TISEGU-307726 format. One record per residue (C-alpha): x, y, z; residue in three letters; residue number from 1. Coordinates in steps of 0.2 Angstrom, whole numbers, plus 5000, padded with zeros to 4 digits. Layout:
BEGIN
<rec><c1>X</c1><c2>Y</c2><c3>Z</c3><mardo>ALA</mardo><timi>NUM</timi></rec>
...
END
This chain:
BEGIN
<rec><c1>5529</c1><c2>5048</c2><c3>4645</c3><mardo>MET</mardo><timi>1</timi></rec>
<rec><c1>5530</c1><c2>5035</c2><c3>4632</c3><mardo>LYS</mardo><timi>2</timi></rec>
<rec><c1>5514</c1><c2>5026</c2><c3>4639</c3><mardo>LYS</mardo><timi>3</timi></rec>
<rec><c1>5505</c1><c2>5043</c2><c3>4638</c3><mardo>ILE</mardo><timi>4</timi></rec>
<rec><c1>5510</c1><c2>5045</c2><c3>4620</c3><mardo>VAL</mardo><timi>5</timi></rec>
<rec><c1>5505</c1><c2>5027</c2><c3>4616</c3><mardo>LEU</mardo><timi>6</timi></rec>
<rec><c1>5488</c1><c2>5029</c2><c3>4624</c3><mardo>VAL</mardo><timi>7</timi></rec>
<rec><c1>5485</c1><c2>5045</c2><c3>4615</c3><mardo>LEU</mardo><timi>8</timi></rec>
<rec><c1>5490</c1><c2>5037</c2><c3>4598</c3><mardo>PHE</mardo><timi>9</timi></rec>
<rec><c1>5479</c1><c2>5022</c2><c3>4601</c3><mardo>VAL</mardo><timi>10</timi></rec>
<rec><c1>5464</c1><c2>5033</c2><c3>4606</c3><mardo>GLY</mardo><timi>11</timi></rec>
<rec><c1>5466</c1><c2>5044</c2><c3>4591</c3><mardo>MET</mardo><timi>12</timi></rec>
<rec><c1>5467</c1><c2>5028</c2><c3>4580</c3><mardo>LEU</mardo><timi>13</timi></rec>
<rec><c1>5451</c1><c2>5021</c2><c3>4587</c3><mardo>GLY</mardo><timi>14</timi></rec>
<rec><c1>5442</c1><c2>5038</c2><c3>4584</c3><mardo>LEU</mardo><timi>15</timi></rec>
<rec><c1>5448</c1><c2>5038</c2><c3>4566</c3><mardo>SER</mardo><timi>16</timi></rec>
<rec><c1>5442</c1><c2>5020</c2><c3>4563</c3><mardo>LEU</mardo><timi>17</timi></rec>
<rec><c1>5425</c1><c2>5023</c2><c3>4570</c3><mardo>THR</mardo><timi>18</timi></rec>
<rec><c1>5423</c1><c2>5039</c2><c3>4560</c3><mardo>ALA</mardo><timi>19</timi></rec>
<rec><c1>5426</c1><c2>5029</c2><c3>4544</c3><mardo>GLN</mardo><timi>20</timi></rec>
<rec><c1>5411</c1><c2>5018</c2><c3>4548</c3><mardo>ASP</mardo><timi>21</timi></rec>
<rec><c1>5399</c1><c2>5030</c2><c3>4543</c3><mardo>LYS</mardo><timi>22</timi></rec>
<rec><c1>5397</c1><c2>5030</c2><c3>4524</c3><mardo>ALA</mardo><timi>23</timi></rec>
<rec><c1>5385</c1><c2>5034</c2><c3>4510</c3><mardo>ALA</mardo><timi>24</timi></rec>
<rec><c1>5378</c1><c2>5020</c2><c3>4500</c3><mardo>LYS</mardo><timi>25</timi></rec>
<rec><c1>5370</c1><c2>5022</c2><c3>4483</c3><mardo>ILE</mardo><timi>26</timi></rec>
<rec><c1>5357</c1><c2>5009</c2><c3>4478</c3><mardo>GLU</mardo><timi>27</timi></rec>
<rec><c1>5348</c1><c2>5011</c2><c3>4461</c3><mardo>PHE</mardo><timi>28</timi></rec>
<rec><c1>5331</c1><c2>5004</c2><c3>4458</c3><mardo>LYS</mardo><timi>29</timi></rec>
<rec><c1>5338</c1><c2>4998</c2><c3>4441</c3><mardo>ALA</mardo><timi>30</timi></rec>
<rec><c1>5355</c1><c2>5001</c2><c3>4433</c3><mardo>GLU</mardo><timi>31</timi></rec>
<rec><c1>5349</c1><c2>4999</c2><c3>4415</c3><mardo>THR</mardo><timi>32</timi></rec>
<rec><c1>5335</c1><c2>5009</c2><c3>4407</c3><mardo>VAL</mardo><timi>33</timi></rec>
<rec><c1>5327</c1><c2>5001</c2><c3>4392</c3><mardo>ASP</mardo><timi>34</timi></rec>
<rec><c1>5319</c1><c2>5013</c2><c3>4380</c3><mardo>TYR</mardo><timi>35</timi></rec>
<rec><c1>5312</c1><c2>4999</c2><c3>4370</c3><mardo>GLY</mardo><timi>36</timi></rec>
<rec><c1>5307</c1><c2>5003</c2><c3>4352</c3><mardo>GLU</mardo><timi>37</timi></rec>
<rec><c1>5303</c1><c2>5022</c2><c3>4351</c3><mardo>ILE</mardo><timi>38</timi></rec>
<rec><c1>5300</c1><c2>5033</c2><c3>4336</c3><mardo>GLU</mardo><timi>39</timi></rec>
<rec><c1>5312</c1><c2>5046</c2><c3>4330</c3><mardo>LYS</mardo><timi>40</timi></rec>
<rec><c1>5310</c1><c2>5063</c2><c3>4339</c3><mardo>GLY</mardo><timi>41</timi></rec>
<rec><c1>5301</c1><c2>5055</c2><c3>4354</c3><mardo>SER</mardo><timi>42</timi></rec>
<rec><c1>5304</c1><c2>5060</c2><c3>4372</c3><mardo>ASP</mardo><timi>43</timi></rec>
<rec><c1>5321</c1><c2>5055</c2><c3>4376</c3><mardo>GLY</mardo><timi>44</timi></rec>
<rec><c1>5321</c1><c2>5059</c2><c3>4395</c3><mardo>ILE</mardo><timi>45</timi></rec>
<rec><c1>5322</c1><c2>5044</c2><c3>4407</c3><mardo>ARG</mardo><timi>46</timi></rec>
<rec><c1>5326</c1><c2>5043</c2><c3>4425</c3><mardo>VAL</mardo><timi>47</timi></rec>
<rec><c1>5337</c1><c2>5032</c2><c3>4436</c3><mardo>PHE</mardo><timi>48</timi></rec>
<rec><c1>5330</c1><c2>5032</c2><c3>4454</c3><mardo>GLU</mardo><timi>49</timi></rec>
<rec><c1>5341</c1><c2>5028</c2><c3>4469</c3><mardo>PHE</mardo><timi>50</timi></rec>
<rec><c1>5341</c1><c2>5028</c2><c3>4488</c3><mardo>THR</mardo><timi>51</timi></rec>
<rec><c1>5355</c1><c2>5032</c2><c3>4500</c3><mardo>ASN</mardo><timi>52</timi></rec>
<rec><c1>5355</c1><c2>5016</c2><c3>4510</c3><mardo>THR</mardo><timi>53</timi></rec>
<rec><c1>5370</c1><c2>5022</c2><c3>4520</c3><mardo>GLY</mardo><timi>54</timi></rec>
<rec><c1>5372</c1><c2>5032</c2><c3>4536</c3><mardo>ASP</mardo><timi>55</timi></rec>
<rec><c1>5380</c1><c2>5048</c2><c3>4529</c3><mardo>ALA</mardo><timi>56</timi></rec>
<rec><c1>5375</c1><c2>5061</c2><c3>4516</c3><mardo>PRO</mardo><timi>57</timi></rec>
<rec><c1>5377</c1><c2>5055</c2><c3>4498</c3><mardo>LEU</mardo><timi>58</timi></rec>
<rec><c1>5386</c1><c2>5068</c2><c3>4487</c3><mardo>ILE</mardo><timi>59</timi></rec>
<rec><c1>5386</c1><c2>5065</c2><c3>4469</c3><mardo>ILE</mardo><timi>60</timi></rec>
<rec><c1>5401</c1><c2>5074</c2><c3>4462</c3><mardo>SER</mardo><timi>61</timi></rec>
<rec><c1>5400</c1><c2>5070</c2><c3>4444</c3><mardo>LYS</mardo><timi>62</timi></rec>
<rec><c1>5389</c1><c2>5061</c2><c3>4431</c3><mardo>VAL</mardo><timi>63</timi></rec>
<rec><c1>5395</c1><c2>5059</c2><c3>4413</c3><mardo>SER</mardo><timi>64</timi></rec>
<rec><c1>5390</c1><c2>5050</c2><c3>4398</c3><mardo>SER</mardo><timi>65</timi></rec>
<rec><c1>5400</c1><c2>5040</c2><c3>4384</c3><mardo>SER</mardo><timi>66</timi></rec>
<rec><c1>5395</c1><c2>5052</c2><c3>4371</c3><mardo>CYS</mardo><timi>67</timi></rec>
<rec><c1>5387</c1><c2>5069</c2><c3>4367</c3><mardo>GLY</mardo><timi>68</timi></rec>
<rec><c1>5371</c1><c2>5062</c2><c3>4362</c3><mardo>CYS</mardo><timi>69</timi></rec>
<rec><c1>5367</c1><c2>5058</c2><c3>4380</c3><mardo>THR</mardo><timi>70</timi></rec>
<rec><c1>5365</c1><c2>5072</c2><c3>4393</c3><mardo>ILE</mardo><timi>71</timi></rec>
<rec><c1>5364</c1><c2>5067</c2><c3>4411</c3><mardo>PRO</mardo><timi>72</timi></rec>
<rec><c1>5359</c1><c2>5078</c2><c3>4425</c3><mardo>LYS</mardo><timi>73</timi></rec>
<rec><c1>5364</c1><c2>5075</c2><c3>4443</c3><mardo>LYS</mardo><timi>74</timi></rec>
<rec><c1>5356</c1><c2>5081</c2><c3>4459</c3><mardo>PRO</mardo><timi>75</timi></rec>
<rec><c1>5364</c1><c2>5097</c2><c3>4466</c3><mardo>GLU</mardo><timi>76</timi></rec>
<rec><c1>5360</c1><c2>5094</c2><c3>4485</c3><mardo>ASP</mardo><timi>77</timi></rec>
<rec><c1>5367</c1><c2>5080</c2><c3>4496</c3><mardo>PRO</mardo><timi>78</timi></rec>
<rec><c1>5355</c1><c2>5065</c2><c3>4498</c3><mardo>ILE</mardo><timi>79</timi></rec>
<rec><c1>5352</c1><c2>5061</c2><c3>4516</c3><mardo>LEU</mardo><timi>80</timi></rec>
<rec><c1>5352</c1><c2>5043</c2><c3>4523</c3><mardo>PRO</mardo><timi>81</timi></rec>
<rec><c1>5336</c1><c2>5034</c2><c3>4519</c3><mardo>GLY</mardo><timi>82</timi></rec>
<rec><c1>5331</c1><c2>5047</c2><c3>4506</c3><mardo>LYS</mardo><timi>83</timi></rec>
<rec><c1>5329</c1><c2>5045</c2><c3>4487</c3><mardo>THR</mardo><timi>84</timi></rec>
<rec><c1>5335</c1><c2>5055</c2><c3>4472</c3><mardo>GLY</mardo><timi>85</timi></rec>
<rec><c1>5336</c1><c2>5054</c2><c3>4454</c3><mardo>GLU</mardo><timi>86</timi></rec>
<rec><c1>5348</c1><c2>5056</c2><c3>4439</c3><mardo>ILE</mardo><timi>87</timi></rec>
<rec><c1>5339</c1><c2>5062</c2><c3>4424</c3><mardo>GLN</mardo><timi>88</timi></rec>
<rec><c1>5346</c1><c2>5056</c2><c3>4407</c3><mardo>VAL</mardo><timi>89</timi></rec>
<rec><c1>5341</c1><c2>5065</c2><c3>4390</c3><mardo>LYS</mardo><timi>90</timi></rec>
<rec><c1>5345</c1><c2>5055</c2><c3>4374</c3><mardo>TYR</mardo><timi>91</timi></rec>
<rec><c1>5345</c1><c2>5063</c2><c3>4357</c3><mardo>ASP</mardo><timi>92</timi></rec>
<rec><c1>5331</c1><c2>5053</c2><c3>4349</c3><mardo>THR</mardo><timi>93</timi></rec>
<rec><c1>5334</c1><c2>5061</c2><c3>4332</c3><mardo>ASN</mardo><timi>94</timi></rec>
<rec><c1>5346</c1><c2>5047</c2><c3>4328</c3><mardo>ARG</mardo><timi>95</timi></rec>
<rec><c1>5339</c1><c2>5032</c2><c3>4320</c3><mardo>VAL</mardo><timi>96</timi></rec>
<rec><c1>5346</c1><c2>5015</c2><c3>4326</c3><mardo>GLY</mardo><timi>97</timi></rec>
<rec><c1>5351</c1><c2>5006</c2><c3>4342</c3><mardo>PRO</mardo><timi>98</timi></rec>
<rec><c1>5354</c1><c2>5015</c2><c3>4358</c3><mardo>ILE</mardo><timi>99</timi></rec>
<rec><c1>5369</c1><c2>5008</c2><c3>4369</c3><mardo>ARG</mardo><timi>100</timi></rec>
<rec><c1>5376</c1><c2>5021</c2><c3>4380</c3><mardo>LYS</mardo><timi>101</timi></rec>
<rec><c1>5385</c1><c2>5021</c2><c3>4397</c3><mardo>ALA</mardo><timi>102</timi></rec>
<rec><c1>5383</c1><c2>5034</c2><c3>4411</c3><mardo>ILE</mardo><timi>103</timi></rec>
<rec><c1>5397</c1><c2>5035</c2><c3>4424</c3><mardo>THR</mardo><timi>104</timi></rec>
<rec><c1>5391</c1><c2>5041</c2><c3>4442</c3><mardo>VAL</mardo><timi>105</timi></rec>
<rec><c1>5405</c1><c2>5047</c2><c3>4454</c3><mardo>ILE</mardo><timi>106</timi></rec>
<rec><c1>5400</c1><c2>5050</c2><c3>4472</c3><mardo>SER</mardo><timi>107</timi></rec>
<rec><c1>5406</c1><c2>5049</c2><c3>4490</c3><mardo>ASN</mardo><timi>108</timi></rec>
<rec><c1>5398</c1><c2>5032</c2><c3>4492</c3><mardo>ALA</mardo><timi>109</timi></rec>
<rec><c1>5406</c1><c2>5016</c2><c3>4498</c3><mardo>ALA</mardo><timi>110</timi></rec>
<rec><c1>5407</c1><c2>5011</c2><c3>4480</c3><mardo>THR</mardo><timi>111</timi></rec>
<rec><c1>5412</c1><c2>5028</c2><c3>4472</c3><mardo>PRO</mardo><timi>112</timi></rec>
<rec><c1>5410</c1><c2>5024</c2><c3>4454</c3><mardo>THR</mardo><timi>113</timi></rec>
<rec><c1>5394</c1><c2>5016</c2><c3>4446</c3><mardo>LYS</mardo><timi>114</timi></rec>
<rec><c1>5391</c1><c2>5013</c2><c3>4428</c3><mardo>ILE</mardo><timi>115</timi></rec>
<rec><c1>5373</c1><c2>5015</c2><c3>4422</c3><mardo>LEU</mardo><timi>116</timi></rec>
<rec><c1>5366</c1><c2>5010</c2><c3>4405</c3><mardo>LYS</mardo><timi>117</timi></rec>
<rec><c1>5353</c1><c2>5015</c2><c3>4393</c3><mardo>ILE</mardo><timi>118</timi></rec>
<rec><c1>5347</c1><c2>5004</c2><c3>4378</c3><mardo>LYS</mardo><timi>119</timi></rec>
<rec><c1>5334</c1><c2>5003</c2><c3>4365</c3><mardo>GLY</mardo><timi>120</timi></rec>
<rec><c1>5331</c1><c2>5007</c2><c3>4347</c3><mardo>GLU</mardo><timi>121</timi></rec>
<rec><c1>5325</c1><c2>5022</c2><c3>4338</c3><mardo>ILE</mardo><timi>122</timi></rec>
<rec><c1>5314</c1><c2>5018</c2><c3>4323</c3><mardo>LYS</mardo><timi>123</timi></rec>
<rec><c1>5310</c1><c2>5030</c2><c3>4308</c3><mardo>ALA</mardo><timi>124</timi></rec>
<rec><c1>5292</c1><c2>5035</c2><c3>4308</c3><mardo>PRO</mardo><timi>125</timi></rec>
<rec><c1>5281</c1><c2>5024</c2><c3>4297</c3><mardo>GLU</mardo><timi>126</timi></rec>
<rec><c1>5280</c1><c2>5029</c2><c3>4279</c3><mardo>GLY</mardo><timi>127</timi></rec>
<rec><c1>5297</c1><c2>5039</c2><c3>4279</c3><mardo>LYS</mardo><timi>128</timi></rec>
END
């Protein structure tokens, strides 16, 4: 009886280990978006492109920014293995000065937390 229980335990352990081999992996085309120098009131929308290089569906559960002036938008549907997706970021360009913000991405990927960055500078329009 002990041998049967031991064999069952080892078998279940082996199944659980192989089940954990499948994982989503998120690979960004770039982890920093540089707005460069843009004029006040310009289009503040930029995109972070990524690919699920793993072998399980990628689910992005939360995307947040370091302040209210940066609004990220995550994909709603899972990203299948080998497929691409994007995280859209909208920065309020009515603020003159440097841009240095972080966007935190939380997912079911092998590395569950990723920090993305935006940078640049917003200039006042000429003559104002």
